[in-house]
py3Dmol code that shows the C-alpha trace and the ligand (Angstrom):
import py3Dmol

protein = """\
ATOM      1  CA  MET A   1       0.000   0.000   0.000  1.00  0.00           C
ATOM      2  CA  ALA A   2       1.769   3.140  -1.163  1.00  0.00           C
ATOM      3  CA  THR A   3      -0.871   5.528   0.118  1.00  0.00           C
ATOM      4  CA  ALA A   4       0.320   5.500   3.745  1.00  0.00           C
ATOM      5  CA  ALA A   5       3.655   7.025   2.795  1.00  0.00           C
ATOM      6  CA  MET A   6       1.939   9.565   0.594  1.00  0.00           C
ATOM      7  CA  LEU A   7      -0.483  10.589   3.322  1.00  0.00           C
ATOM      8  CA  CYS A   8       2.383  10.994   5.740  1.00  0.00           C
ATOM      9  CA  GLY A   9       3.752  13.787   3.596  1.00  0.00           C
ATOM     10  CA  LEU A  10       7.073  14.817   5.066  1.00  0.00           C
ATOM     11  CA  ASN A  11       7.385  11.667   7.069  1.00  0.00           C
ATOM     12  CA  ALA A  12       9.709   9.436   5.072  1.00  0.00           C
ATOM     13  CA  TYR A  13       9.046   6.405   7.217  1.00  0.00           C
ATOM     14  CA  ALA A  14       5.835   4.422   6.950  1.00  0.00           C
ATOM     15  CA  ALA A  15       5.322   1.611   9.434  1.00  0.00           C
ATOM     16  CA  ASP A  16       3.436  -0.213   6.679  1.00  0.00           C
ATOM     17  CA  GLU A  17       6.458  -0.432   4.466  1.00  0.00           C
ATOM     18  CA  VAL A  18       8.872  -2.037   6.846  1.00  0.00           C
ATOM     19  CA  ASP A  19      10.002  -5.524   5.919  1.00  0.00           C
ATOM     20  CA  THR A  20       8.694  -7.272   9.025  1.00  0.00           C
ATOM     21  CA  SER A  21      10.044 -10.624   7.840  1.00  0.00           C
ATOM     22  CA  LYS A  22      13.377  -9.389   9.176  1.00  0.00           C
ATOM     23  CA  LEU A  23      12.065  -9.030  12.716  1.00  0.00           C
ATOM     24  CA  PRO A  24      13.295 -11.502  15.306  1.00  0.00           C
ATOM     25  CA  PRO A  25      10.381 -13.689  16.424  1.00  0.00           C
ATOM     26  CA  ALA A  26       8.389 -12.820  19.530  1.00  0.00           C
ATOM     27  CA  SER A  27       9.364 -14.802  22.594  1.00  0.00           C
ATOM     28  CA  ASP A  28       6.761 -17.304  23.800  1.00  0.00           C
ATOM     29  CA  LYS A  29       7.488 -16.395  27.386  1.00  0.00           C
ATOM     30  CA  LYS A  30       4.853 -14.674  29.510  1.00  0.00           C
ATOM     31  CA  ILE A  31       6.370 -11.266  30.110  1.00  0.00           C
ATOM     32  CA  ASP A  32       6.691  -9.686  33.519  1.00  0.00           C
ATOM     33  CA  PHE A  33       7.365  -6.043  32.676  1.00  0.00           C
ATOM     34  CA  VAL A  34       9.083  -5.119  35.928  1.00  0.00           C
ATOM     35  CA  LYS A  35      11.453  -8.091  35.841  1.00  0.00           C
ATOM     36  CA  ASP A  36      11.949  -8.614  32.128  1.00  0.00           C
ATOM     37  CA  LEU A  37      11.904  -5.177  30.523  1.00  0.00           C
ATOM     38  CA  LYS A  38      12.096  -2.326  33.003  1.00  0.00           C
ATOM     39  CA  PRO A  39      15.828  -2.812  33.713  1.00  0.00           C
ATOM     40  CA  LEU A  40      16.549  -3.078  29.976  1.00  0.00           C
ATOM     41  CA  PHE A  41      14.638   0.083  29.101  1.00  0.00           C
ATOM     42  CA  GLU A  42      16.293   1.947  31.971  1.00  0.00           C
ATOM     43  CA  LYS A  43      19.738   0.961  30.796  1.00  0.00           C
ATOM     44  CA  ALA A  44      19.285   1.157  27.030  1.00  0.00           C
ATOM     45  CA  CYS A  45      16.772   3.947  26.514  1.00  0.00           C
ATOM     46  CA  PHE A  46      16.016   6.049  29.533  1.00  0.00           C
ATOM     47  CA  SER A  47      19.115   8.264  29.556  1.00  0.00           C
ATOM     48  CA  CYS A  48      17.811   9.800  26.355  1.00  0.00           C
ATOM     49  CA  HIS A  49      14.092   9.189  26.739  1.00  0.00           C
ATOM     50  CA  GLY A  50      13.640  10.215  30.339  1.00  0.00           C
ATOM     51  CA  VAL A  51      13.131  13.513  32.064  1.00  0.00           C
ATOM     52  CA  LYS A  52      16.752  14.357  32.610  1.00  0.00           C
ATOM     53  CA  PRO A  53      18.804  17.336  31.509  1.00  0.00           C
ATOM     54  CA  ARG A  54      20.475  15.204  28.871  1.00  0.00           C
ATOM     55  CA  ALA A  55      17.245  14.225  27.159  1.00  0.00           C
ATOM     56  CA  LYS A  56      17.277  15.861  23.751  1.00  0.00           C
ATOM     57  CA  GLY A  57      14.198  14.483  22.126  1.00  0.00           C
ATOM     58  CA  LYS A  58      10.528  14.708  22.753  1.00  0.00           C
ATOM     59  CA  TYR A  59       9.905  11.074  23.444  1.00  0.00           C
ATOM     60  CA  PHE A  60       9.584  10.159  27.103  1.00  0.00           C
ATOM     61  CA  MET A  61       9.384   6.607  28.328  1.00  0.00           C
ATOM     62  CA  ASN A  62       8.579   7.364  31.954  1.00  0.00           C
ATOM     63  CA  ASN A  63       5.300   5.514  32.061  1.00  0.00           C
ATOM     64  CA  ARG A  64       3.134   3.267  29.928  1.00  0.00           C
ATOM     65  CA  GLU A  65       1.029   6.039  28.476  1.00  0.00           C
ATOM     66  CA  LYS A  66       3.985   8.067  27.215  1.00  0.00           C
ATOM     67  CA  THR A  67       5.877   5.055  25.973  1.00  0.00           C
ATOM     68  CA  ILE A  68       2.911   3.999  23.859  1.00  0.00           C
ATOM     69  CA  ALA A  69       2.059   7.501  22.666  1.00  0.00           C
ATOM     70  CA  GLY A  70       5.361   8.309  21.001  1.00  0.00           C
ATOM     71  CA  GLY A  71       7.031  11.668  20.689  1.00  0.00           C
ATOM     72  CA  SER A  72       7.105  14.258  17.977  1.00  0.00           C
ATOM     73  CA  SER A  73       5.543  12.172  15.225  1.00  0.00           C
ATOM     74  CA  ASP A  74       1.767  11.791  15.012  1.00  0.00           C
ATOM     75  CA  GLU A  75       2.126   8.079  14.958  1.00  0.00           C
ATOM     76  CA  LYS A  76       1.954   6.002  18.113  1.00  0.00           C
ATOM     77  CA  ALA A  77       5.258   4.357  19.035  1.00  0.00           C
ATOM     78  CA  ILE A  78       3.501   1.169  20.136  1.00  0.00           C
ATOM     79  CA  ILE A  79       0.424  -0.455  18.645  1.00  0.00           C
ATOM     80  CA  VAL A  80      -0.733  -2.573  21.554  1.00  0.00           C
ATOM     81  CA  GLY A  81      -1.214  -6.183  20.464  1.00  0.00           C
ATOM     82  CA  LYS A  82       0.697  -5.690  17.217  1.00  0.00           C
ATOM     83  CA  SER A  83       4.430  -5.717  17.742  1.00  0.00           C
ATOM     84  CA  ASP A  84       5.103  -6.181  14.020  1.00  0.00           C
ATOM     85  CA  LYS A  85       3.299  -2.903  13.310  1.00  0.00           C
ATOM     86  CA  SER A  86       4.906  -0.903  16.111  1.00  0.00           C
ATOM     87  CA  PRO A  87       7.536   1.704  15.165  1.00  0.00           C
ATOM     88  CA  PHE A  88       9.168   1.063  18.559  1.00  0.00           C
ATOM     89  CA  VAL A  89       9.961  -2.493  17.459  1.00  0.00           C
ATOM     90  CA  HIS A  90      11.057  -1.463  13.977  1.00  0.00           C
ATOM     91  CA  TYR A  91      13.551   0.958  15.512  1.00  0.00           C
ATOM     92  CA  ILE A  92      15.079  -1.414  18.061  1.00  0.00           C
ATOM     93  CA  ALA A  93      15.450  -4.082  15.360  1.00  0.00           C
ATOM     94  CA  ASP A  94      17.357  -1.593  13.143  1.00  0.00           C
ATOM     95  CA  LEU A  95      14.798  -1.842  10.347  1.00  0.00           C
ATOM     96  CA  VAL A  96      14.442   1.890   9.807  1.00  0.00           C
ATOM     97  CA  GLU A  97      17.422   3.776   8.510  1.00  0.00           C
ATOM     98  CA  GLU A  98      18.395   6.787  10.652  1.00  0.00           C
ATOM     99  CA  MET A  99      15.975   5.653  13.363  1.00  0.00           C
ATOM    100  CA  GLU A 100      17.985   2.768  14.769  1.00  0.00           C
ATOM    101  CA  MET A 101      17.535   2.683  18.550  1.00  0.00           C
ATOM    102  CA  PRO A 102      19.755   3.130  20.424  1.00  0.00           C
ATOM    103  CA  PRO A 103      21.241   5.395  17.739  1.00  0.00           C
ATOM    104  CA  LEU A 104      24.102   3.792  15.786  1.00  0.00           C
ATOM    105  CA  ASP A 105      26.637   6.447  16.767  1.00  0.00           C
ATOM    106  CA  LYS A 106      25.949   5.816  20.454  1.00  0.00           C
ATOM    107  CA  ARG A 107      26.361   2.068  20.425  1.00  0.00           C
ATOM    108  CA  ASP A 108      29.632   2.229  22.364  1.00  0.00           C
ATOM    109  CA  LYS A 109      27.595   3.343  25.340  1.00  0.00           C
ATOM    110  CA  TYR A 110      24.166   1.920  24.549  1.00  0.00           C
ATOM    111  CA  ALA A 111      24.439  -1.539  23.061  1.00  0.00           C
ATOM    112  CA  LYS A 112      22.251  -2.820  20.274  1.00  0.00           C
ATOM    113  CA  LEU A 113      19.473  -5.000  21.622  1.00  0.00           C
ATOM    114  CA  THR A 114      19.970  -8.722  21.100  1.00  0.00           C
ATOM    115  CA  LYS A 115      17.449 -10.749  19.068  1.00  0.00           C
ATOM    116  CA  GLU A 116      16.282 -12.271  22.343  1.00  0.00           C
ATOM    117  CA  GLN A 117      15.666  -8.837  23.828  1.00  0.00           C
ATOM    118  CA  VAL A 118      13.733  -7.707  20.750  1.00  0.00           C
ATOM    119  CA  GLY A 119      11.756 -10.957  21.069  1.00  0.00           C
ATOM    120  CA  LEU A 120      10.868 -10.100  24.672  1.00  0.00           C
ATOM    121  CA  VAL A 121       9.737  -6.604  23.669  1.00  0.00           C
ATOM    122  CA  ARG A 122       7.608  -8.099  20.891  1.00  0.00           C
ATOM    123  CA  ALA A 123       6.014 -10.597  23.258  1.00  0.00           C
ATOM    124  CA  TRP A 124       5.317  -7.813  25.756  1.00  0.00           C
ATOM    125  CA  ILE A 125       3.524  -5.710  23.124  1.00  0.00           C
ATOM    126  CA  ASP A 126       1.637  -8.711  21.730  1.00  0.00           C
ATOM    127  CA  GLN A 127       0.513  -9.609  25.248  1.00  0.00           C
ATOM    128  CA  GLY A 128      -1.000  -6.162  25.756  1.00  0.00           C
ATOM    129  CA  ALA A 129       2.046  -4.091  26.803  1.00  0.00           C
ATOM    130  CA  LYS A 130       1.163  -4.595  30.438  1.00  0.00           C
ATOM    131  CA  TRP A 131       2.869  -2.134  32.730  1.00  0.00           C
ATOM    132  CA  PRO A 132       1.706  -2.100  36.341  1.00  0.00           C
ATOM    133  CA  GLU A 133      -0.077   1.010  37.552  1.00  0.00           C
ATOM    134  CA  GLY A 134       2.227   3.447  39.326  1.00  0.00           C
ATOM    135  CA  VAL A 135       5.468   1.961  37.983  1.00  0.00           C
ATOM    136  CA  GLU A 136       7.784   4.503  36.382  1.00  0.00           C
ATOM    137  CA  LEU A 137      11.197   3.979  34.848  1.00  0.00           C
ATOM    138  CA  GLU A 138      14.014   5.233  37.028  1.00  0.00           C
ATOM    139  CA  ALA A 139      17.279   6.839  36.021  1.00  0.00           C
ATOM    140  CA  VAL A 140      20.292   4.567  36.380  1.00  0.00           C
ATOM    141  CA  GLU A 141      23.863   5.647  37.047  1.00  0.00           C
ATOM    142  CA  ASP A 142      25.921   5.719  33.886  1.00  0.00           C
TER     143      ASP A 142
END
"""
ligand_1 = """\
43
HEC
C 21.736 8.212 22.893
C 20.351 8.622 22.964
C 19.253 7.617 22.664
C 19.107 6.344 23.174
C 20.027 5.606 24.133
C 17.852 5.860 22.647
N 17.258 6.790 21.853
Fe 15.419 6.662 20.948
N 15.668 8.506 20.115
C 16.766 9.329 20.306
C 16.582 10.541 19.542
C 17.577 11.714 19.497
C 15.329 10.426 18.873
C 14.653 11.439 17.945
C 14.006 12.530 18.720
C 12.857 12.080 19.565
O 11.777 11.774 18.991
O 12.986 11.991 20.797
C 14.780 9.150 19.277
C 13.539 8.683 18.872
C 12.954 7.504 19.315
C 11.611 7.074 18.993
C 10.608 7.840 18.138
C 9.754 8.724 19.040
C 8.679 9.476 18.295
O 7.559 8.975 18.184
O 8.957 10.575 17.841
C 11.418 5.884 19.603
C 10.160 5.018 19.581
C 12.641 5.564 20.313
N 13.548 6.560 20.131
C 12.831 4.414 21.057
C 14.000 4.113 21.752
C 14.174 2.905 22.522
C 13.128 1.820 22.707
C 15.429 2.947 23.050
C 16.116 1.898 23.895
C 16.191 0.568 23.360
C 16.044 4.190 22.605
N 15.138 4.863 21.826
C 17.326 4.607 22.948
C 17.866 9.059 21.104
C 18.095 7.884 21.824
"""
view = py3Dmol.view(width=600, height=400)
view.addModel(protein, "pdb")
view.setStyle({"model": 0}, {"cartoon": {"style": "trace"}})
view.addModel(ligand_1, "xyz")
view.setStyle({"model": 1}, {"stick": {}})
view.zoomTo()
view.show()
């Protein structure tokens, strides 16, 4: 479907056009957000996507609502229940040029996620992106 890209106008990236066959498979594990993903997000993402002086962007991952909503683009970062359609997943799997997360030029400090980690994120989204009420990501020492 070419129309999505056309409707997006300036937005070069269309979630529809990503080759999702390149995505690592979703894990079949039942995800416990606090144990399985919170520490990973805090280490790999939160220095840039948290409310901290160093945060440059407009995307904040403090809580579930913000993490799903996305930042400056109109598109949601996470489509709950559909990890293959979620920009968040496309970015962490390096499927979108210039939007690799963590950014390619920062990989010395923020490592690329492993296939297993991407699989856990996919399973989490597919299982409803559950994130217990009141839990917020916390800044880690770096
Ligand atoms: C070294 C800093 C840095 C790290 C680490 C980083 N990002 Fe980003 N990220 C950026 C910048 C800069 C942008 C573009 C500006 C913005 O939207 O915040 C961005 C944009 C994004 C967006 C698009 C937001 C939108 O809708 O506009 C998502 C989703 C995202 N990052 C996810 C992640 C995830 C998940 C991680 C951890 C695995 C991560 N990022 C790690 C710097 C970083």
